[in-house]
N, CA, C and O atoms as CSV, one atom per row, in Angstrom:
chain,resi,resn,atom,element,x,y,z
A,1,MET,N,N,95.408,130.477,-84.555
A,1,MET,CA,C,96.155,130.310,-83.328
A,1,MET,C,C,96.814,128.955,-83.351
A,1,MET,O,O,96.194,127.974,-83.760
A,2,PRO,N,N,98.066,128.877,-82.917
A,2,PRO,CA,C,98.750,127.559,-82.858
A,2,PRO,C,C,98.016,126.585,-81.934
A,2,PRO,O,O,97.382,126.990,-80.960
A,3,ARG,N,N,98.115,125.304,-82.256
A,3,ARG,CA,C,97.349,124.300,-81.500
A,3,ARG,C,C,97.746,124.194,-80.037
A,3,ARG,O,O,96.875,124.159,-79.168
A,4,GLN,N,N,99.020,124.142,-79.749
A,4,GLN,CA,C,99.434,123.915,-78.350
A,4,GLN,C,C,98.999,125.025,-77.394
A,4,GLN,O,O,98.463,124.715,-76.330
A,5,PRO,N,N,99.205,126.303,-77.721
A,5,PRO,CA,C,98.695,127.350,-76.810
A,5,PRO,C,C,97.196,127.259,-76.572
A,5,PRO,O,O,96.714,127.469,-75.460
A,6,PHE,N,N,96.458,126.936,-77.654
A,6,PHE,CA,C,95.013,126.794,-77.500
A,6,PHE,C,C,94.663,125.658,-76.552
A,6,PHE,O,O,93.803,125.803,-75.685
A,7,ARG,N,N,95.323,124.549,-76.721
A,7,ARG,CA,C,95.034,123.391,-75.850
A,7,ARG,C,C,95.416,123.683,-74.400
A,7,ARG,O,O,94.721,123.243,-73.483
A,8,ARG,N,N,96.483,124.403,-74.180
A,8,ARG,CA,C,96.829,124.790,-72.805
A,8,ARG,C,C,95.744,125.661,-72.205
A,8,ARG,O,O,95.363,125.487,-71.048
A,9,LEU,N,N,95.242,126.611,-73.008
A,9,LEU,CA,C,94.166,127.454,-72.546
A,9,LEU,C,C,92.911,126.652,-72.217
A,9,LEU,O,O,92.265,126.907,-71.200
A,10,VAL,N,N,92.561,125.701,-73.053
A,10,VAL,CA,C,91.389,124.852,-72.808
A,10,VAL,C,C,91.587,124.057,-71.523
A,10,VAL,O,O,90.672,123.986,-70.702
A,11,ARG,N,N,92.747,123.465,-71.332
A,11,ARG,CA,C,93.015,122.714,-70.120
A,11,ARG,C,C,92.933,123.592,-68.881
A,11,ARG,O,O,92.429,123.166,-67.842
A,12,GLU,N,N,93.434,124.829,-68.997
A,12,GLU,CA,C,93.347,125.754,-67.861
A,12,GLU,C,C,91.904,126.085,-67.520
A,12,GLU,O,O,91.528,126.110,-66.348
A,13,VAL,N,N,91.099,126.338,-68.537
A,13,VAL,CA,C,89.684,126.662,-68.303
A,13,VAL,C,C,88.981,125.448,-67.698
A,13,VAL,O,O,88.212,125.590,-66.748
A,14,ILE,N,N,89.235,124.272,-68.234
A,14,ILE,CA,C,88.626,123.051,-67.705
A,14,ILE,C,C,88.990,122.854,-66.247
A,14,ILE,O,O,88.141,122.489,-65.434
A,15,SER,N,N,90.251,123.093,-65.913
A,15,SER,CA,C,90.677,122.894,-64.518
A,15,SER,C,C,90.029,123.905,-63.579
A,15,SER,O,O,89.874,123.628,-62.389
A,16,GLU,N,N,89.651,125.062,-64.092
A,16,GLU,CA,C,89.007,126.065,-63.273
A,16,GLU,C,C,87.525,125.764,-63.047
A,16,GLU,O,O,86.959,126.187,-62.039
A,17,ILE,N,N,86.899,125.048,-63.958
A,17,ILE,CA,C,85.456,124.802,-63.819
A,17,ILE,C,C,85.114,123.429,-63.282
A,17,ILE,O,O,83.951,123.178,-62.965
A,18,THR,N,N,86.067,122.537,-63.167
A,18,THR,CA,C,85.786,121.196,-62.651
A,18,THR,C,C,86.897,120.737,-61.729
A,18,THR,O,O,88.049,121.146,-61.881
A,19,TRP,N,N,86.558,119.902,-60.788
A,19,TRP,CA,C,87.545,119.327,-59.876
A,19,TRP,C,C,88.094,118.019,-60.409
A,19,TRP,O,O,89.117,117.512,-59.948
A,20,ASN,N,N,87.383,117.485,-61.395
A,20,ASN,CA,C,87.784,116.215,-61.956
A,20,ASN,C,C,88.856,116.414,-63.030
A,20,ASN,O,O,88.921,117.460,-63.676
A,21,SER,N,N,89.659,115.431,-63.200
A,21,SER,CA,C,90.655,115.472,-64.245
A,21,SER,C,C,90.005,114.985,-65.542
A,21,SER,O,O,89.593,113.829,-65.634
A,22,LEU,N,N,89.914,115.850,-66.525
A,22,LEU,CA,C,89.303,115.478,-67.775
A,22,LEU,C,C,90.367,115.363,-68.855
A,22,LEU,O,O,91.339,116.118,-68.873
A,23,ARG,N,N,90.170,114.421,-69.739
A,23,ARG,CA,C,91.071,114.234,-70.855
A,23,ARG,C,C,90.386,114.778,-72.110
A,23,ARG,O,O,89.168,114.675,-72.257
A,24,LEU,N,N,91.162,115.342,-72.989
A,24,LEU,CA,C,90.637,115.954,-74.198
A,24,LEU,C,C,91.251,115.235,-75.404
A,24,LEU,O,O,92.459,115.297,-75.629
A,25,GLU,N,N,90.402,114.558,-76.170
A,25,GLU,CA,C,90.893,113.871,-77.344
A,25,GLU,C,C,91.328,114.880,-78.402
A,25,GLU,O,O,90.833,116.006,-78.450
A,26,THR,N,N,92.250,114.457,-79.236
A,26,THR,CA,C,92.799,115.361,-80.269
A,26,THR,C,C,91.709,115.906,-81.185
A,26,THR,O,O,91.696,117.095,-81.504
A,27,GLN,N,N,90.795,115.034,-81.608
A,27,GLN,CA,C,89.721,115.481,-82.490
A,27,GLN,C,C,88.784,116.443,-81.789
A,27,GLN,O,O,88.268,117.369,-82.414
A,28,ALA,N,N,88.557,116.244,-80.520
A,28,ALA,CA,C,87.685,117.161,-79.776
A,28,ALA,C,C,88.352,118.532,-79.628
A,28,ALA,O,O,87.698,119.567,-79.760
A,29,ALA,N,N,89.641,118.527,-79.356
A,29,ALA,CA,C,90.385,119.802,-79.229
A,29,ALA,C,C,90.408,120.544,-80.556
A,29,ALA,O,O,90.252,121.764,-80.601
A,30,THR,N,N,90.604,119.795,-81.636
A,30,THR,CA,C,90.610,120.406,-82.962
A,30,THR,C,C,89.252,121.010,-83.313
A,30,THR,O,O,89.169,122.122,-83.834
A,31,ALA,N,N,88.181,120.254,-83.016
A,31,ALA,CA,C,86.816,120.749,-83.287
A,31,ALA,C,C,86.533,121.994,-82.453
A,31,ALA,O,O,85.960,122.965,-82.947
A,32,LEU,N,N,86.938,121.956,-81.190
A,32,LEU,CA,C,86.714,123.108,-80.306
A,32,LEU,C,C,87.461,124.343,-80.799
A,32,LEU,O,O,86.926,125.451,-80.780
A,33,GLN,N,N,88.697,124.144,-81.239
A,33,GLN,CA,C,89.499,125.252,-81.743
A,33,GLN,C,C,88.874,125.825,-83.012
A,33,GLN,O,O,88.775,127.044,-83.152
A,34,GLU,N,N,88.460,124.982,-83.918
A,34,GLU,CA,C,87.848,125.461,-85.165
A,34,GLU,C,C,86.568,126.240,-84.875
A,34,GLU,O,O,86.310,127.278,-85.485
A,35,ALA,N,N,85.779,125.737,-83.950
A,35,ALA,CA,C,84.512,126.431,-83.592
A,35,ALA,C,C,84.815,127.776,-82.941
A,35,ALA,O,O,84.158,128.774,-83.238
A,36,ALA,N,N,85.809,127.806,-82.053
A,36,ALA,CA,C,86.165,129.062,-81.388
A,36,ALA,C,C,86.682,130.086,-82.391
A,36,ALA,O,O,86.297,131.255,-82.348
A,37,GLU,N,N,87.540,129.651,-83.278
A,37,GLU,CA,C,88.090,130.559,-84.301
A,37,GLU,C,C,87.002,131.087,-85.231
A,37,GLU,O,O,86.993,132.269,-85.575
A,38,THR,N,N,86.098,130.219,-85.632
A,38,THR,CA,C,84.982,130.642,-86.487
A,38,THR,C,C,84.091,131.653,-85.779
A,38,THR,O,O,83.708,132.669,-86.359
A,39,PHE,N,N,83.761,131.363,-84.505
A,39,PHE,CA,C,82.923,132.279,-83.751
A,39,PHE,C,C,83.594,133.635,-83.609
A,39,PHE,O,O,82.965,134.664,-83.855
A,40,LEU,N,N,84.858,133.650,-83.217
A,40,LEU,CA,C,85.562,134.927,-83.005
A,40,LEU,C,C,85.688,135.712,-84.297
A,40,LEU,O,O,85.525,136.932,-84.297
A,41,THR,N,N,85.978,135.028,-85.403
A,41,THR,CA,C,86.091,135.692,-86.688
A,41,THR,C,C,84.744,136.343,-87.057
A,41,THR,O,O,84.712,137.498,-87.482
A,42,THR,N,N,83.675,135.628,-86.900
A,42,THR,CA,C,82.355,136.151,-87.224
A,42,THR,C,C,81.996,137.306,-86.299
A,42,THR,O,O,81.437,138.311,-86.740
A,43,PHE,N,N,82.319,137.161,-85.005
A,43,PHE,CA,C,82.008,138.224,-84.028
A,43,PHE,C,C,82.756,139.506,-84.366
A,43,PHE,O,O,82.180,140.593,-84.302
A,44,PHE,N,N,84.049,139.392,-84.732
A,44,PHE,CA,C,84.815,140.582,-85.099
A,44,PHE,C,C,84.347,141.178,-86.425
A,44,PHE,O,O,84.367,142.397,-86.595
A,45,GLU,N,N,83.924,140.326,-87.372
A,45,GLU,CA,C,83.372,140.832,-88.628
A,45,GLU,C,C,82.106,141.655,-88.340
A,45,GLU,O,O,81.906,142.723,-88.919
A,46,ALA,N,N,81.271,141.149,-87.452
A,46,ALA,CA,C,80.066,141.896,-87.094
A,46,ALA,C,C,80.383,143.203,-86.398
A,46,ALA,O,O,79.713,144.211,-86.620
A,47,ALA,N,N,81.404,143.187,-85.555
A,47,ALA,CA,C,81.826,144.424,-84.884
A,47,ALA,C,C,82.344,145.406,-85.922
A,47,ALA,O,O,82.076,146.604,-85.823
A,48,ASN,N,N,83.067,144.931,-86.899
A,48,ASN,CA,C,83.571,145.816,-87.954
A,48,ASN,C,C,82.422,146.422,-88.751
A,48,ASN,O,O,82.476,147.594,-89.123
A,49,ARG,N,N,81.380,145.628,-89.017
A,49,ARG,CA,C,80.209,146.161,-89.723
A,49,ARG,C,C,79.525,147.258,-88.907
A,49,ARG,O,O,79.048,148.248,-89.462
A,50,CYS,N,N,79.480,147.075,-87.594
A,50,CYS,CA,C,78.899,148.123,-86.722
A,50,CYS,C,C,79.722,149.387,-86.835
A,50,CYS,O,O,79.162,150.478,-86.948
A,51,ALA,N,N,81.037,149.265,-86.808
A,51,ALA,CA,C,81.920,150.423,-86.906
A,51,ALA,C,C,81.725,151.128,-88.240
A,51,ALA,O,O,81.616,152.354,-88.287
A,52,VAL,N,N,81.680,150.369,-89.312
A,52,VAL,CA,C,81.498,150.954,-90.641
A,52,VAL,C,C,80.156,151.644,-90.727
A,52,VAL,O,O,80.058,152.729,-91.299
A,53,HIS,N,N,79.126,151.044,-90.176
A,53,HIS,CA,C,77.800,151.662,-90.162
A,53,HIS,C,C,77.807,152.997,-89.431
A,53,HIS,O,O,77.066,153.913,-89.788
A,54,ALA,N,N,78.646,153.103,-88.405
A,54,ALA,CA,C,78.757,154.350,-87.639
A,54,ALA,C,C,79.809,155.290,-88.246
A,54,ALA,O,O,80.223,156.253,-87.601
A,55,ASN,N,N,80.239,155.013,-89.485
A,55,ASN,CA,C,81.242,155.825,-90.177
A,55,ASN,C,C,82.575,155.896,-89.440
A,55,ASN,O,O,83.237,156.934,-89.406
A,56,ARG,N,N,82.947,154.763,-88.852
A,56,ARG,CA,C,84.250,154.669,-88.167
A,56,ARG,C,C,85.062,153.549,-88.831
A,56,ARG,O,O,84.521,152.668,-89.500
A,57,VAL,N,N,86.385,153.622,-88.619
A,57,VAL,CA,C,87.233,152.536,-89.074
A,57,VAL,C,C,87.753,151.735,-87.892
A,57,VAL,O,O,88.373,150.686,-88.073
A,58,THR,N,N,87.507,152.218,-86.696
A,58,THR,CA,C,87.994,151.555,-85.490
A,58,THR,C,C,86.836,150.881,-84.760
A,58,THR,O,O,85.782,151.478,-84.539
A,59,ILE,N,N,87.060,149.622,-84.393
A,59,ILE,CA,C,86.069,148.901,-83.600
A,59,ILE,C,C,86.131,149.400,-82.168
A,59,ILE,O,O,87.208,149.517,-81.583
A,60,MET,N,N,84.966,149.692,-81.612
A,60,MET,CA,C,84.884,150.195,-80.229
A,60,MET,C,C,84.183,149.132,-79.366
A,60,MET,O,O,83.489,148.257,-79.885
A,61,PRO,N,N,84.378,149.224,-78.038
A,61,PRO,CA,C,83.669,148.300,-77.140
A,61,PRO,C,C,82.151,148.348,-77.318
A,61,PRO,O,O,81.468,147.335,-77.174
A,62,SER,N,N,81.647,149.506,-77.625
A,62,SER,CA,C,80.184,149.642,-77.836
A,62,SER,C,C,79.704,148.794,-79.013
A,62,SER,O,O,78.545,148.381,-79.036
A,63,ASP,N,N,80.574,148.528,-79.990
A,63,ASP,CA,C,80.193,147.664,-81.094
A,63,ASP,C,C,79.934,146.242,-80.604
A,63,ASP,O,O,78.981,145.591,-81.034
A,64,PHE,N,N,80.793,145.766,-79.698
A,64,PHE,CA,C,80.609,144.416,-79.137
A,64,PHE,C,C,79.364,144.368,-78.260
A,64,PHE,O,O,78.649,143.367,-78.251
A,65,VAL,N,N,79.102,145.440,-77.526
A,65,VAL,CA,C,77.887,145.485,-76.699
A,65,VAL,C,C,76.650,145.409,-77.582
A,65,VAL,O,O,75.699,144.695,-77.262
A,66,LEU,N,N,76.658,146.142,-78.688
A,66,LEU,CA,C,75.550,146.116,-79.626
A,66,LEU,C,C,75.310,144.740,-80.208
A,66,LEU,O,O,74.167,144.294,-80.301
A,67,ILE,N,N,76.376,144.062,-80.601
A,67,ILE,CA,C,76.253,142.712,-81.155
A,67,ILE,C,C,75.669,141.775,-80.125
A,67,ILE,O,O,74.761,141.001,-80.429
A,68,ARG,N,N,76.180,141.836,-78.911
A,68,ARG,CA,C,75.664,140.966,-77.843
A,68,ARG,C,C,74.177,141.239,-77.603
A,68,ARG,O,O,73.402,140.303,-77.407
A,69,TRP,N,N,73.771,142.524,-77.619
A,69,TRP,CA,C,72.379,142.869,-77.423
A,69,TRP,C,C,71.506,142.332,-78.544
A,69,TRP,O,O,70.422,141.802,-78.299
A,70,ILE,N,N,71.983,142.472,-79.781
A,70,ILE,CA,C,71.224,141.950,-80.927
A,70,ILE,C,C,71.078,140.452,-80.837
A,70,ILE,O,O,69.981,139.930,-81.034
A,71,LEU,N,N,72.167,139.735,-80.540
A,71,LEU,CA,C,72.101,138.281,-80.447
A,71,LEU,C,C,71.149,137.843,-79.336
A,71,LEU,O,O,70.370,136.904,-79.497
A,72,HIS,N,N,71.231,138.548,-78.204
A,72,HIS,CA,C,70.337,138.219,-77.064
A,72,HIS,C,C,68.885,138.489,-77.436
A,72,HIS,O,O,68.005,137.690,-77.116
A,73,THR,N,N,68.628,139.607,-78.109
A,73,THR,CA,C,67.282,139.950,-78.475
A,73,THR,C,C,66.632,138.905,-79.369
A,73,THR,O,O,65.437,138.630,-79.261
A,74,PHE,N,N,67.436,138.330,-80.251
A,74,PHE,CA,C,66.896,137.344,-81.183
A,74,PHE,C,C,67.065,135.904,-80.683
A,74,PHE,O,O,66.921,134.951,-81.449
A,75,GLY,N,N,67.374,135.761,-79.383
A,75,GLY,CA,C,67.353,134.450,-78.784
A,75,GLY,C,C,68.627,133.664,-78.824
A,75,GLY,O,O,68.616,132.458,-78.575
A,76,ASN,N,N,69.741,134.315,-79.133
A,76,ASN,CA,C,71.015,133.617,-79.162
A,76,ASN,C,C,71.794,134.012,-77.927
A,76,ASN,O,O,72.351,135.108,-77.866
A,77,ASN,N,N,71.839,133.133,-76.943
A,77,ASN,CA,C,72.466,133.447,-75.657
A,77,ASN,C,C,73.867,132.887,-75.508
A,77,ASN,O,O,74.286,132.592,-74.389
A,78,ILE,N,N,74.612,132.728,-76.607
A,78,ILE,CA,C,75.943,132.158,-76.511
A,78,ILE,C,C,76.989,133.190,-76.095
A,78,ILE,O,O,78.110,132.820,-75.744
A,79,VAL,N,N,76.647,134.459,-76.129
A,79,VAL,CA,C,77.581,135.496,-75.711
A,79,VAL,C,C,77.013,136.308,-74.589
A,79,VAL,O,O,77.664,137.233,-74.104
């Protein structure tokens, strides 16, 4: 994802969760973007594995539900 649209999205989310004006350093924004992209890539890869396991080529919402359930079951509450 291009840097500027991602930073606008981050600023929008920050403005929705806080009343204070927060500044985001370039390195922090870059680190946040890299972490978000890595997480989403891994999440979609896991969803694809669920679909393949179910003999499908299309990712379904139920695949994401299953991944969230598995992560929650094993103590990962980030999703």
